[in-house]
DRENDO-540214 format. One line per 3 residues: number of its first residue (from 0); their letters; for each residue x, y, z of N, C-alpha, C, CB. Coordinates in steps of 0.001 Angstrom, whole numbers. Last residue first. Glycine has a CB too. Layout:
N
NUM) A) X:Y:Z:X:Y:Z:X:Y:Z:X:Y:Z ~ ...
//
This chain:
178
177) XXX) 9809:24112:-4647:9636:23000:-3591:10701:22057:-3314:8561:22195:-3928 ~ 9720:27011:-5502:10681:26156:-5426:10348:25522:-4457:11862:26569:-5386 ~ 6945:28332:-7800:7408:28046:-6663:8708:27056:-6533:6335:27592:-6037
174) XXX) 4925:30025:-9620:6243:29262:-9945:6644:29431:-8336:7458:30048:-11308 ~ 1808:29535:-11123:2562:29851:-10109:3710:29231:-9942:1972:29761:-9140 ~ 489:30864:-14529:1321:29746:-13527:1547:30582:-12243:2998:29149:-14206
171) XXX) -2913:31713:-15450:-1282:31865:-15187:-983:30736:-14715:-733:32963:-14193 ~ -5648:33460:-16520:-5118:32640:-16221:-3625:32619:-16263:-5647:31911:-16735 ~ -7203:35875:-17468:-7537:35023:-16580:-6723:34058:-15755:-8256:34479:-17114
168) XXX) -5621:36613:-20072:-5124:37030:-18643:-5734:36708:-17532:-5050:38270:-18487 ~ -3770:34424:-21853:-5459:35018:-21135:-5049:35520:-19985:-6828:33781:-20713 ~ -1266:34651:-21745:-2000:35574:-22574:-3336:35525:-22340:-1797:35380:-23912
165) XXX) -489:34289:-18279:-419:34050:-19304:-871:34748:-20336:-696:33225:-19294 ~ 1235:35668:-15353:333:35632:-16183:541:34951:-17577:9:36813:-16262 ~ 2641:34446:-12565:3338:34726:-13839:1669:34549:-14997:4956:33270:-14137
162) XXX) 3014:34678:-9249:2060:34516:-10271:2888:34986:-11675:658:35444:-9909 ~ 5142:33050:-6988:5204:34214:-7994:4460:33697:-9295:6828:34672:-8348 ~ 5212:31900:-3575:4993:31600:-4896:4923:33029:-5830:3644:30722:-4947
159) XXX) 8267:31251:-1593:6685:31615:-1839:6551:31137:-3381:6256:33483:-1613 ~ 9440:27806:-671:9443:29258:-931:8169:29942:-1530:10537:29518:-1834 ~ 8949:25177:-141:10089:26006:558:10156:27381:273:11399:25517:229
156) XXX) 5787:23926:252:6895:24442:-613:7920:25041:548:6320:25678:-1812 ~ 3099:22177:-661:3904:22288:515:5001:22995:-606:4325:20691:1527 ~ 30:24201:-1743:1035:23063:-2120:2040:23236:-839:1873:23295:-3794
153) XXX) -2141:25541:-555:-2032:25293:-2196:-1340:24082:-2221:-1190:26467:-3136 ~ -3954:25285:2367:-2876:25372:1548:-2913:24839:378:-1930:24958:2048 ~ -6527:27686:3051:-6234:26410:2823:-4866:26577:2077:-7385:25649:2051
150) XXX) -6620:29955:6349:-6830:29877:4706:-6318:28502:4276:-5928:31119:3813 ~ -8762:30451:9023:-7421:29682:8414:-7737:29547:7038:-7057:28131:9058 ~ -10479:32899:10078:-10537:31820:9627:-9458:31288:8808:-11529:31805:9117
147) XXX) -11121:35419:11001:-10774:34723:11948:-10421:33039:11464:-11893:34945:12943 ~ -13417:36633:8632:-12463:37303:9670:-12281:36042:10730:-13196:38845:10458 ~ -13476:35480:5517:-14369:35626:6872:-13329:35965:8237:-15287:33993:7168
144) XXX) -11963:37473:2986:-12193:36378:3561:-12965:36618:4779:-11048:35722:3753 ~ -11386:39616:1385:-12619:39811:1756:-13299:38633:2691:-13312:40034:537 ~ -8864:38915:340:-8991:40075:1029:-10294:40570:1499:-8478:40955:323
141) XXX) -7706:35620:603:-8858:36541:-74:-8873:37824:986:-10579:35653:-177 ~ -5229:33010:39:-5956:33919:767:-6769:34740:-31:-5157:34674:1529 ~ -3652:30094:111:-4409:30960:-771:-5582:31573:-33:-4892:30193:-1992
138) XXX) -190:29378:703:-1495:29199:802:-2402:30359:-48:-1768:29168:2295 ~ 2654:27221:640:1729:28419:-173:249:28007:-44:2110:28553:-1960 ~ 4714:26128:3170:4139:26355:2131:3415:26926:1563:3932:25928:1945
135) XXX) 4487:23882:6071:4978:24735:5487:4631:24824:3880:6214:24593:5827 ~ 3237:21896:6801:2311:23340:7232:3170:23772:6268:2240:24230:8953 ~ 4963:19609:7078:4045:19366:6424:3046:20792:6507:3533:18033:6911
132) XXX) 6979:20876:9586:7287:20487:7855:5881:20522:7226:8043:18718:7524 ~ 6261:23228:11815:5895:21689:11277:6153:21662:10045:4450:21174:11400 ~ 7350:25521:12148:8065:24405:12615:7558:23460:12199:8218:24247:13828
129) XXX) 6696:28062:9073:6248:26679:10027:7512:25574:10500:5077:25666:9007 ~ 5684:30214:6939:6807:29546:7387:6065:28473:8631:8050:30755:7961 ~ 3365:30341:4024:3484:30276:5638:5040:29449:6151:1951:29257:6277
126) XXX) 3244:32888:1639:3922:31774:1971:4110:31655:3569:5220:31803:1220 ~ 288:33117:-713:1325:33839:197:2155:32466:867:454:34956:1530 ~ -1937:34680:-2890:-1184:33501:-2624:-184:34099:-1752:-604:32736:-3893
123) XXX) -4908:36075:-3050:-3532:36124:-3296:-2909:34695:-2639:-2901:37539:-2627 ~ -8255:37103:-4655:-7390:36226:-4098:-5851:36517:-4007:-7590:35117:-4764 ~ -8834:39941:-5546:-9316:39388:-4400:-8496:38738:-3748:-10257:38695:-4549
120) XXX) -7976:40095:-8087:-7692:41362:-7105:-8483:41019:-6044:-8083:42897:-7648 ~ -7937:38142:-10367:-9116:38649:-9690:-9376:40177:-8644:-9351:37494:-8897 ~ -5061:37866:-10545:-5657:38521:-11743:-7167:38802:-11311:-5541:37537:-13136
117) XXX) -3890:37462:-7321:-4245:36867:-8782:-4737:37739:-9318:-5108:35748:-8971 ~ -888:38925:-5148:-1773:38923:-5895:-2481:37804:-7169:-1407:39875:-6207 ~ 1415:37681:-3130:1171:37802:-4566:-438:37613:-4850:2081:36666:-5369
114) XXX) 3377:38007:-33:1706:37887:-542:2134:38132:-2220:335:39447:286 ~ 5594:37415:1811:5803:37542:423:4416:37206:-332:7000:36582:-20 ~ 4267:35583:4685:5029:36703:4103:5072:36365:2667:6490:36899:4726
111) XXX) 3810:34589:7986:3360:34980:6861:3909:35728:5824:2554:35431:7104 ~ 5039:32545:10833:5295:33728:9910:4427:33450:8257:7198:33838:9723 ~ 4933:30533:11972:5344:31554:13203:5380:32768:11925:7189:31146:14323
108) XXX) 2961:27472:13124:3112:28335:11964:3440:29861:12571:1684:28276:11009 ~ 2519:25467:14738:3975:25727:14645:3905:26814:13605:4939:24400:14221 ~ -109:25585:15738:137:24544:14799:1698:24446:14419:-744:24804:13538
105) XXX) -560:27839:17092:-432:26021:18159:-236:25285:16906:-2251:25172:19290 ~ -30:29640:15484:1109:29485:16155:773:28348:16820:1552:30585:16963 ~ -1606:30515:12757:-1758:29338:13461:-492:29053:14476:-1948:28214:12418
102) XXX) -2528:33578:11797:-1332:32589:12234:-1568:31594:13293:-168:33363:12738 ~ -4419:34599:9338:-4568:33962:10594:-3507:33142:10894:-5716:33240:10680 ~ -4855:37645:7347:-4530:36287:7102:-4647:35747:8715:-2928:36096:6285
99) XXX) -5115:40172:7760:-5927:39575:6132:-5578:37730:6220:-4796:40524:4165 ~ -5781:42764:9814:-5396:41460:9286:-5832:41074:8396:-5499:40593:9886 ~ -5855:46174:8795:-6500:44809:9223:-5543:43890:8978:-7808:44383:8491
96) XXX) -4958:49659:9221:-4572:48179:8512:-5313:47427:9378:-2895:47634:8449 ~ -7102:52490:8289:-6579:51340:9106:-5975:50251:8650:-7433:50849:9744 ~ -5244:54570:5753:-6419:53998:6497:-5914:53149:7549:-7378:53192:5600
93) XXX) -4333:54608:2143:-4075:54525:3584:-5375:54535:4292:-3184:55671:4080 ~ -4665:54012:-318:-4712:55444:170:-4746:55499:1325:-5668:56207:-205 ~ -4843:51308:-599:-3632:52014:-1033:-3392:53478:-791:-3543:51854:-2344
90) XXX) -6034:50058:2421:-6184:50663:1219:-4808:51445:845:-7429:51582:1291 ~ -4780:46564:3709:-4796:48337:3813:-5185:48613:2655:-3381:49230:4098 ~ -3944:43887:5678:-4486:44633:4602:-4866:46028:4984:-5629:43944:4061
87) XXX) -972:41821:6636:-2511:42633:7000:-2993:43392:5518:-2261:44116:8460 ~ -603:38593:7679:-379:39669:6215:-1595:40543:6843:-733:38851:4166 ~ 272:38195:11081:-469:37662:10233:-41:38635:8932:-2005:37607:10742
84) XXX) 3510:37516:13066:2183:38542:12648:1880:37867:11441:2480:40350:12359 ~ 5706:36105:13906:4464:36060:14741:3327:37217:14341:4925:36250:16299 ~ 7970:37899:12060:7700:36833:12685:6478:37031:13344:8689:36462:13476
81) XXX) 8640:40218:10515:9441:38978:10241:8943:37749:10867:10814:39151:10681 ~ 5608:42006:9688:6998:41878:10639:7566:40435:10037:6635:41783:12632 ~ 3894:42872:7992:4493:43946:8839:5363:43656:9385:3879:44474:9669
78) XXX) 3137:42083:4737:3605:41374:5698:4572:42382:6734:4342:40167:5008 ~ 635:43252:2878:1612:43031:3325:1922:42383:4336:1959:43752:3362 ~ -1932:44215:530:-1769:43106:1774:-307:42945:1545:-2730:41480:1675
75) XXX) -3583:46993:-450:-2159:46322:-505:-2161:45528:745:-836:47408:-553 ~ -6503:47369:-3020:-6032:47040:-1354:-4286:46536:-1675:-7260:45342:-430 ~ -7189:48142:-5577:-6851:48978:-4511:-6628:48992:-3155:-7433:49573:-4533
72) XXX) -7821:45964:-7040:-9048:46846:-6359:-8782:47823:-5566:-9907:46147:-5567 ~ -5574:44875:-7906:-6204:45625:-8998:-7680:46667:-8363:-6704:44316:-10224 ~ -3431:44987:-5174:-4365:44784:-5958:-5091:45532:-6876:-4954:44431:-5414
69) XXX) -52:45059:-4523:-1187:45702:-4582:-1978:45200:-5564:-1019:46960:-4714 ~ 1908:43246:-1912:1264:43170:-3116:-79:44043:-3086:1013:41700:-3430 ~ 4858:43010:-202:4063:43204:-453:3029:43403:-1655:4276:43611:29
66) XXX) 7639:41741:2370:6694:41493:1224:5248:42277:1412:6442:39860:1113 ~ 8171:42184:5035:8616:40835:4627:7679:40806:3105:8186:39465:5963 ~ 9541:44566:7544:8223:43998:6134:8968:42899:5608:7799:45285:4527
63) XXX) 9314:45348:10072:10369:44962:9567:9669:43780:8301:11410:44396:10849 ~ 7473:47213:11099:8336:47486:11538:9654:46614:10820:8005:47415:12824 ~ 5168:49326:9365:5674:47892:8983:6837:47691:9709:5985:47660:7461
60) XXX) 2429:51098:9507:3588:50615:10076:4329:49294:9424:3224:50368:11434 ~ 1495:52445:6103:991:51693:7537:2300:51467:8143:73:50115:7384 ~ 1834:54738:4495:624:53921:4551:303:53214:5768:666:52992:3579
57) XXX) 3493:57493:3506:3319:56397:4206:1689:55829:4272:3912:56741:5552 ~ 4387:58602:298:3616:58704:982:3719:57496:2177:2570:58838:188 ~ 7047:60657:-1264:6933:59117:-979:5905:59538:132:8491:58112:-467
54) XXX) 6144:63165:-3387:6573:62685:-2415:6529:61095:-1876:6089:63432:-1745 ~ 6650:63724:-7033:6253:63481:-6001:6695:62930:-5013:5597:63145:-6141 ~ 6521:61688:-10327:7007:62647:-9285:6113:62638:-8189:7149:64050:-9784
51) XXX) 6030:59320:-11723:6111:60787:-12099:6530:62006:-11417:5080:61084:-12381 ~ 5990:57442:-9565:7167:57578:-10379:7055:58891:-10997:7323:56469:-11417 ~ 4741:57853:-6674:4402:58154:-7851:5431:58261:-8529:3699:59106:-7951
48) XXX) 5123:55224:-3726:5484:57074:-4297:5077:56492:-5862:7791:57976:-4091 ~ 4614:54240:-425:4093:54368:-1836:4919:55499:-2259:2453:54637:-2004 ~ 5215:52099:2232:5415:53336:1678:4824:53335:-12:7067:53650:1852
45) XXX) 5426:50937:5597:5022:50622:4108:4786:51690:3848:3945:49722:3697 ~ 8110:51638:7996:6645:51759:7439:6658:51183:5922:6100:53438:7453 ~ 10766:51580:8865:9982:50919:9800:8395:51147:9309:10330:51510:11311
42) XXX) 12227:52596:6553:12281:53058:8071:10985:52735:8959:12487:54669:8114 ~ 10347:51092:4165:11342:52016:4102:11223:52626:5644:11119:53101:2816 ~ 8754:49092:1063:9234:49170:2955:10601:50105:3086:9791:47238:3761
39) XXX) 6881:50211:-1464:8131:49766:-474:8015:49743:568:9160:50351:-429 ~ 4971:50636:-4376:4974:50308:-3000:6140:50288:-2542:4415:49198:-2688 ~ 5077:52829:-6752:5412:51322:-6580:5361:51883:-4626:7402:50550:-7603
36) XXX) 2682:53198:-10030:3297:53865:-8569:4012:52908:-8241:2318:54270:-7296 ~ 2317:53099:-12329:2721:54507:-12184:3318:54638:-10738:1451:55525:-12425 ~ 1021:50357:-12649:2298:50539:-12949:2836:52111:-12793:2441:50002:-14318
33) XXX) -1446:49452:-12573:-1392:49708:-13813:174:50264:-13752:-2618:50686:-14335 ~ -1025:48062:-9605:-1336:47506:-10872:-1168:47957:-12111:-2338:47296:-10895 ~ 2219:49206:-8613:766:49253:-8532:139:48597:-9411:272:50410:-8583
30) XXX) 4897:46788:-7762:4072:47630:-8545:2894:47976:-7904:3768:47075:-9746 ~ 7450:46755:-5146:6205:46421:-5717:5647:47010:-6296:5491:46147:-5192 ~ 10356:46455:-3314:9346:47236:-4151:8429:46459:-4504:9809:47861:-5310
27) XXX) 12348:45959:-951:11321:44823:-1383:9977:45429:-2405:10636:44124:175 ~ 13488:49046:678:13454:47325:416:12612:47155:-211:13288:46322:1447 ~ 15093:52207:805:14011:51042:416:14265:49716:-15:13267:51426:-581
24) XXX) 16616:54104:1631:16296:53092:2817:15037:51851:2068:15495:54197:4406 ~ 14909:56778:112:16309:56260:564:15860:55203:1691:17411:57575:1209 ~ 13624:58221:-1668:13242:56801:-1743:14516:56046:-770:13174:56242:-3535
21) XXX) 13665:60765:-2835:13086:60423:-1885:12886:58934:-1184:12181:60908:-2188 ~ 13871:59687:-6710:14078:60893:-5133:12971:60791:-4036:13929:62784:-5596 ~ 15232:57072:-7705:13350:58111:-7525:13845:58460:-6275:11292:57090:-7414
18) XXX) 17547:57228:-10483:16822:57225:-8835:15693:57761:-8906:17536:58047:-7632 ~ 17198:55466:-13342:17305:56877:-12948:16765:56549:-11358:16275:58078:-14008 ~ 19591:53653:-15314:18453:53533:-14749:18614:54825:-13902:18204:52151:-14040
15) XXX) 20146:53463:-18890:20475:53817:-17564:19497:53802:-16719:21006:54943:-17466 ~ 19076:52435:-21473:20353:51930:-20821:20724:52147:-19148:21454:52630:-21627 ~ 15625:51673:-22256:17120:52656:-21972:17974:52101:-21165:16954:54076:-21273
12) XXX) 13485:50192:-22829:14355:50518:-23945:15643:51383:-23632:13531:51231:-24942 ~ 12639:49867:-20179:12775:48596:-20974:13668:48989:-21803:11573:48010:-21670 ~ 13540:52066:-17997:12626:51988:-19042:13282:50484:-19585:12642:53445:-20172
9) XXX) 14304:51709:-14632:14943:51639:-15831:13921:51613:-16819:15837:50529:-15927 ~ 14600:53288:-11456:13879:53144:-12436:14234:52822:-13713:13354:53976:-12467 ~ 15164:52575:-7832:15831:52818:-9210:14752:52390:-10110:17265:51971:-9492
6) XXX) 15425:53379:-4388:14747:52884:-5942:15427:53216:-6824:13439:53388:-6413 ~ 18253:53056:-2504:17002:53680:-3089:16345:52901:-3988:17239:54889:-3742 ~ 20764:52515:473:19719:51890:-601:18445:52646:-1097:19160:50631:-19
3) XXX) 21549:53648:2003:22611:53763:1040:21705:53226:-129:24086:52887:1397 ~ 20547:52812:4715:20252:54269:4008:20895:54809:2614:20697:55308:4999 ~ 21348:50643:5284:20208:50615:4622:20174:51927:3899:19061:50356:5510
0) X) 25127:50560:4207:23959:50572:5305:22564:50860:4479:24240:51878:6560
//
């Protein structure tokens, strides 16, 4: 069952992974930008925990989370629900969560999920699930975008995109299954 899942951390030079106390039921972990903390979903909440020790902290409601990303500017963008919900944004320190995207249900879109931040800490990519084939794909959002405005599609895809940085910190590759 879900209660058997928990976070484990393994140093790159270690053989053994160590469990992170208090993370029972954890799913879909994602790193804080500088690495000392991890965000994740558990028991209907978006959570975070400092890996050096400390208790898990609830950040926001996420009844059925589908991915989160933590920006260098201290904002977490996350998918709170499997279906019919926009991505939400919230301070990593907590506070009110607000919509970060607009689901265009009238065009067949039914889910925004799997956000990933780009190096500027403002823009993020995410996957739009849609019953309209040509709408399904990877879109570009921004945490400070105008409210209520739909985001542009980057490319059609059947999966989310992952950003892989290059040696030049401001550049990189988007990897996706099309």
